[in-house]
C-alpha positions in Angstrom: 0.1 0.1 0.1 2.6 2.2 0.7 4.4 1.7 -2.7 1.4 2.4 -4.4 1.3 5.5 -2.6 4.6 6.5 -3.7 4.0 5.5 -6.9 0.7 8.0 -7.4 2.3 10.6 -5.6 5.2 10.3 -7.8 2.9 11.1 -11.0 2.8 14.9 -9.1 6.2 15.0 -8.3 7.3 14.2 -11.8 4.8 17.3 -13.1 6.5 19.6 -10.3 10.0 18.8 -11.4 9.1 19.3 -15.2 7.4 22.6 -13.7 10.6 24.0 -12.2 12.3 23.7 -15.6 9.4 24.8 -17.3 10.2 27.9 -20.2 6.7 30.0 -18.7 5.5 28.7 -15.8 2.7 31.2 -15.3 1.3 29.4 -18.5 1.0 25.7 -18.0 -1.9 24.1 -19.1 -3.5 22.7 -16.2 -6.2 21.0 -18.4 -3.9 18.9 -20.5 -1.9 17.8 -17.1 -5.1 16.9 -15.2 -6.7 14.8 -18.5 -3.6 13.2 -19.6 -3.1 12.1 -16.3 -6.6 10.8 -15.9 -6.5 9.0 -19.1 -3.1 7.3 -17.7 -5.4 5.8 -14.5 -7.7 5.0 -16.7 -5.7 2.8 -19.4 -3.8 1.3 -16.3 -6.9 0.2 -14.3 -8.1 -1.5 -17.6 -4.7 -3.0 -18.4 -4.0 -4.2 -14.7 -7.7 -4.9 -13.0 -10.3 -4.6 -15.2 -10.9 -8.5 -16.5 -12.0 -8.0 -20.0 -9.5 -5.6 -21.2 -6.9 -7.4 -18.8 -7.8 -10.5 -20.3 -7.2 -8.7 -24.0 -3.3 -7.9 -23.0 -3.0 -11.3 -22.8 -4.7 -11.8 -25.8 -2.4 -9.0 -27.6 0.8 -10.9 -26.2 0.0 -14.1 -27.7 -0.5 -12.5 -30.8 2.8 -10.7 -30.5 4.6 -13.2 -29.2 3.2 -15.6 -32.4 4.9 -13.1 -34.6 7.9 -13.3 -32.4 7.6 -17.5 -32.6 7.4 -16.4 -36.9 10.5 -14.2 -37.0 12.1 -17.0 -35.2 11.2 -19.5 -37.9 13.0 -17.5 -40.3 15.9 -16.3 -38.9 16.1 -20.2 -37.9 15.9 -21.2 -41.6 18.3 -19.1 -42.5 20.8 -19.5 -39.4 20.0 -22.9 -37.9 18.8 -24.3 -34.8 22.5 -23.7 -33.0 22.2 -20.0 -33.7 18.5 -20.0 -33.1 17.5 -22.1 -30.6 13.9 -23.2 -29.5 12.7 -20.1 -27.5 11.1 -22.5 -24.9 12.1 -22.7 -20.9 15.5 -24.3 -20.9 16.4 -27.7 -19.7 18.2 -28.9 -16.5 21.3 -28.8 -17.9 21.2 -25.0 -18.9 21.2 -23.2 -22.2 25.4 -22.7 -21.4 25.8 -26.0 -21.9 23.2 -26.9 -24.3 25.2 -24.6 -26.8 28.4 -26.1 -26.0 27.2 -29.5 -26.9 25.1 -28.1 -29.7 28.5 -26.9 -31.0 30.5 -30.6 -31.1 30.6 -33.1 -34.0 28.1 -35.6 -32.5 25.7 -33.5 -31.4 22.1 -35.1 -31.8 19.3 -32.8 -30.2 17.4 -34.5 -27.4 13.6 -34.5 -26.9 13.2 -31.5 -24.5 15.9 -29.4 -25.4 15.0 -26.0 -25.1 16.8 -22.8 -24.8 15.2 -19.7 -23.0 16.3 -16.7 -20.9 19.7 -17.9 -19.7 20.5 -17.5 -23.7 19.8 -13.4 -24.1 23.1 -12.2 -22.5 24.9 -14.3 -25.4 25.7 -11.8 -28.4 25.5 -13.8 -31.3 22.0 -15.2 -30.2 21.3 -11.0 -30.2 22.5 -11.0 -33.7 21.1 -14.0 -35.2 17.4 -14.0 -33.2 16.7 -10.7 -31.9 18.2 -8.2 -35.0 15.7 -10.5 -37.2 12.6 -9.7 -35.3 13.3 -6.1 -36.2 13.5 -6.7 -39.8 10.3 -8.7 -39.2 8.0 -6.4 -37.6 9.2 -3.6 -39.5 7.9 -5.9 -42.7 4.7 -7.1 -41.1 3.5 -3.2 -40.3 4.3 -1.6 -43.4 2.3 -4.8 -44.4 -0.7 -3.7 -42.2 -0.3 0.0 -43.5 -0.6 -1.1 -47.0 -3.6 -3.0 -46.3 -5.0 0.3 -44.5 -5.4 -2.1 -41.0 -3.5 0.4 -38.7 -4.8 3.9 -39.8 -8.3 3.4 -38.6 -6.8 2.5 -35.3 -4.6 5.6 -35.7 -7.5 8.0 -36.0 -9.2 6.8 -32.9 -6.6 7.4 -30.7 -5.3 11.0 -32.7 -9.1 12.4 -32.1 -9.2 10.6 -28.6 -6.3 12.5 -27.2 -7.4 16.0 -29.2 -10.5 16.1 -27.8 -9.6 15.1 -24.0 -6.1 17.0 -23.8 -7.2 20.1 -26.3 -4.1 19.8 -28.3 -3.7 20.3 -32.0 -4.8 17.7 -34.0 -1.4 17.9 -36.0 0.2 16.7 -32.7 -2.8 14.4 -31.4 -1.7 12.2 -34.9 1.7 12.4 -34.9 1.4 10.9 -31.0 -1.2 8.3 -32.0 1.2 7.1 -34.3 4.1 7.0 -32.5 2.4 4.1 -30.6 2.8 1.9 -33.9 5.9 3.6 -35.7 9.2 5.5 -34.7 10.1 9.2 -36.6 8.3 8.0 -39.6 5.6 9.5 -37.7 6.1 12.9 -38.8 5.1 11.7 -42.7 1.6 11.6 -41.5 1.9 15.6 -40.5 4.3 16.7 -43.3 2.0 19.3 -44.8 1.8 21.0 -41.5 5.1 21.1 -40.3 6.4 24.4 -41.4 3.8 26.5 -39.7 4.1 24.6 -36.5 4.7 25.9 -32.8 7.5 25.2 -30.7 5.3 23.8 -28.4 3.8 21.4 -31.2 7.4 20.6 -32.4 8.5 19.8 -28.6 5.4 17.5 -28.1 6.0 15.5 -31.3 9.6 15.3 -30.3 9.0 13.9 -26.9 6.2 11.3 -28.6 9.1 10.0 -30.2 11.6 9.9 -27.4 8.5 8.1 -24.9 7.2 5.8 -26.9 8.8 2.8 -28.9 8.2 1.4 -32.4 6.6 -1.7 -33.4 10.1 -2.3 -35.1 12.0 -2.8 -31.6 8.8 -3.6 -29.9 9.4 -7.5 -30.6 13.3 -6.9 -30.2 12.3 -5.9 -26.4 9.8 -8.5 -25.7 11.9 -11.3 -26.7 14.3 -10.5 -24.1 11.6 -10.4 -21.2 9.3 -13.4 -22.6 10.8 -16.2 -21.0 10.3 -15.0 -17.3 7.4 -12.5 -18.4 5.3 -14.1 -20.8 2.5 -11.3 -21.2 5.5 -8.7 -21.8 4.6 -8.3 -25.3 1.0 -7.0 -24.3 2.4 -4.7 -21.3 5.0 -2.9 -23.4 2.0 -2.1 -26.0 -0.2 -0.5 -23.2 3.5 1.1 -22.4 3.5 2.6 -25.4 -0.3 3.8 -24.9 0.2 5.2 -21.7 3.2 7.2 -22.5 1.9 9.4 -25.3 -0.3 11.2 -22.9 2.5 11.7 -20.5 4.4 13.0 -23.2 1.9 15.4 -24.0 1.7 16.2 -20.4 5.7 16.9 -20.0 6.1 18.7 -23.1 3.2 21.0 -22.5 4.6 21.7 -19.1 8.0 22.1 -20.2 7.2 24.4 -23.4 3.9 26.4 -23.0 1.8 26.7 -25.6 1.7 30.6 -26.4 0.4 30.5 -30.1 -2.5 29.2 -31.6 -1.7 25.9 -34.0 -2.9 25.5 -37.1 -5.0 22.5 -36.6 -6.2 23.2 -33.1 -10.0 22.5 -34.5 -9.5 18.8 -35.7 -7.5 16.3 -36.7 -6.0 16.5 -40.1 -6.5 13.2 -43.0 -3.6 10.8 -42.2 -1.6 10.5 -45.2 1.2 8.1 -45.0 3.9 6.7 -48.0 2.6 3.3 -47.3 -0.8 4.3 -48.4 0.8 5.3 -51.5 2.9 1.4 -51.9 1.8 0.0 -55.4 0.6 -3.2 -53.3 0.8 -5.5 -50.2 3.9 -7.5 -51.3 6.0 -4.2 -52.3 4.9 -2.9 -48.8 6.6 -6.5 -47.1 9.6 -6.2 -48.7 10.3 -2.5 -48.7 9.3 -3.1 -44.8 11.7 -6.0 -44.6 14.6 -3.8 -46.2 13.8 -0.6 -44.0 14.2 -3.3 -40.9 17.3 -4.5 -42.2 18.3 -0.9 -42.0 17.6 -0.5 -38.7 18.5 -3.9 -37.5 22.1 -2.7 -39.1 21.4 0.6 -37.0 21.0 -0.8 -33.8 24.2 -3.2 -34.1 26.6 -0.5 -35.2 25.1 2.1 -32.5 25.6 -0.5 -29.8 29.1 -1.2 -31.0 30.0 2.2 -31.3 28.3 3.6 -27.6 29.5 0.7 -26.0 32.8 0.8 -27.3 33.0 4.4 -26.2 31.7 3.8 -22.8 34.2 1.2 -22.2 37.0 3.1 -23.3 35.7 6.2 -21.2 35.5 3.7 -18.3 39.1 3.2 -18.5 39.8 6.6 -16.6 40.4 6.3 -13.2 37.0 6.1 -11.0 34.9 6.7 -13.8 31.5 4.3 -14.0 28.8 5.8 -16.1 26.6 3.3 -14.3 27.0 4.3 -11.2 27.1 8.1 -12.2 23.5 7.6 -14.1 22.6 5.6 -11.1 23.1 8.3 -8.5 20.9 10.9 -10.9 18.5 8.4 -11.5 17.7 7.3 -7.7 15.2 10.1 -7.1 13.2 9.5 -10.1 13.2 5.6 -9.8 12.0 6.4 -6.3 9.4 8.5 -7.3 7.9 5.4 -9.4 7.6 3.6 -6.1 9.7 0.6 -7.6 10.8 -0.6 -3.6 11.3 0.6 -0.6 14.7 -2.1 -0.1 17.6 0.3 -1.0 19.7 -2.6 -3.0 16.7 -3.3 -5.3 16.1 0.3 -5.5 19.6 1.2 -6.4 19.5 -1.9 -9.0 16.5 -0.8 -10.8 18.1 3.1 -10.2 21.1 1.7 -12.2 18.9 -0.1 -15.0 17.1 3.1 -15.9 20.1 5.3 -15.6 21.9 3.0 -18.3 19.3 3.9 -21.2 20.3 7.4 -21.2 23.8 6.3 -22.7 23.7 2.5 -23.9 20.0 3.0 -24.9 17.5 0.3 -23.6 18.8 -2.8 -24.7 21.4 -3.5 -22.3 19.4 -2.6 -19.3 16.7 -5.2 -20.5 18.8 -8.0 -21.0 20.2 -7.2 -17.6 16.6 -7.0 -16.4 15.5 -10.5 -17.5 18.9 -11.7 -16.3 19.0 -10.2 -13.1 15.0 -11.3 -12.7 16.0 -14.8 -13.2 18.7 -14.9 -10.5 16.1 -13.8 -8.4 17.9 -10.5 -7.6 14.7 -8.5 -8.2 11.1 -8.9 -7.1 8.1 -8.7 -9.8 7.2 -5.4 -8.7 10.6 -4.1 -9.6 10.1 -5.9 -13.0 6.7 -4.6 -14.2 8.1 -1.0 -12.9 11.3 -1.3 -15.1 9.7 -3.0 -17.8 7.5 0.0 -18.3 9.9 2.8 -17.8 12.4 1.4 -20.2 9.8 1.4 -22.6 10.8 4.1 -25.0 13.4 5.5 -26.8 14.5 8.6 -24.3 18.5 8.1 -25.1 20.8 10.4 -26.2 21.8 8.0 -28.9 18.1 8.5 -30.3 18.7 12.7 -30.3 20.7 12.2 -33.7 18.2 10.0 -35.0 14.9 12.3 -34.3 16.2 15.5 -34.8 17.7 14.8 -37.7 15.1 12.9 -39.0 12.4 15.7 -38.3 14.9 18.2 -39.6 15.5 16.1 -42.6 11.5 16.3 -43.1 11.7 20.2 -42.6 14.6 21.5 -42.9 13.8 25.2 -42.9 12.8 24.7 -38.9 15.8 22.9 -38.0 16.7 25.6 -35.5 13.4 25.6 -33.8 13.9 21.4 -33.7 17.5 22.2 -32.3 15.9 24.5 -29.5 13.3 21.8 -28.4 15.4 18.7 -28.7 17.0 18.2 -25.2 13.8 19.4 -23.9 11.6 17.0 -25.8 14.3 14.5 -24.6 13.9 15.2 -20.8 10.0 15.3 -21.5 10.3 12.2 -22.9 12.6 10.5 -20.3 10.0 12.1 -17.3 7.2 10.7 -19.0 8.5 7.2 -19.2 9.0 7.0 -15.4 5.3 8.3 -15.0 4.2 5.5 -16.8 6.4 3.6 -14.3 4.3 5.3 -11.6 1.1 3.7 -13.5 2.3 0.4 -13.4 3.4 0.9 -9.7 -0.3 2.0 -8.7 -2.4 -1.1 -9.9 0.2 -3.6 -9.8 -1.4 -6.3 -7.2 -0.1 -10.0 -8.3 2.8 -11.1 -9.8 1.8 -14.1 -11.3 -1.7 -12.7 -12.3 0.3 -9.6 -14.2 3.3 -11.6 -15.7 1.0 -14.3 -17.1 3.4 -17.2 -15.2 
């Protein structure tokens, strides 16, 4: 009960922290804040406590888990069962021994052989299993856009955000699209970017930083699936929760002082996917885009982790400790734990994302939970917080991508970039608060 109360008060505390850094503290839109928090609390109630929608999360997880399994099947066809082993729970011999045995010439699969959570700390499994999931999800969602399946869902979310929070139609549409895609969401509002206000630009970037694209949802879910069977549905829920949180934080940090052109309604959704010649073309183009993204993820991890390892050779420099200390107050506000060791571990994992992206902390989260070092509550809270692109490596991607779409606004985009990153970071912490408020039973929430 105490932790739930901390999580509830944490939502207020995070808004206060954002208010302290606001460009104009007197112009903060309280309606956006109240409705944004209200939407999150309602969605959280539906996800965690309401039986019908709670079961829907399980169904969504099953569908997404099926997509992950399908991606594994394609990767296994190319690379074989040694590099892409089964993803069910491991047998008594453990993953390491299974792999060692599989690499011997006399290897013969034994009925019941399984490989699970223990394999995710192996780099080649990440390369040959996780990155192909990015390619597969990119192709599937490109196909869904081509078939016109995603667009009506995006419009529903966009109209809901605009009606409830009284924000412009263009930023509502971009935020709703961010539930499913990344910077590509800006293409839907390309005609309006030229005349957008600074506040709108900040909100759009914040929603990019705070949410995740469908292309990496499978990647993140694959890390935790063996210990958190319903993780895929919860990551989708977290992405939905984060959008109103991003609007709340962005509007506090950069309040609206002008009248947006699309304040009266949501513009029509116009994406490049809709102009695709056909479903097969969309599938192939999506797969090729996924290849670029997978290569970009791998290259970024090599460069960033290598640079951090180099810098940490400097005496007394440990970036995990530094970011862990910086994020400790924010982590406490999520109500993750009252145990110091668990709170510190959670803060280190959340802080790692700032420099290393969310991939290493998700892998570490899975390993620590499998070892019993973290409670179910901590697992859920941290999973929700890490679900976002709120890290420094993504600044170049989102700021550069948006500037490329509308080069005339490059200066304005750069001026709000770091504020938007801060807004996205606070928004992901707020989703952790929502998870903390409604967490009640580990086995039921995790789907074990």
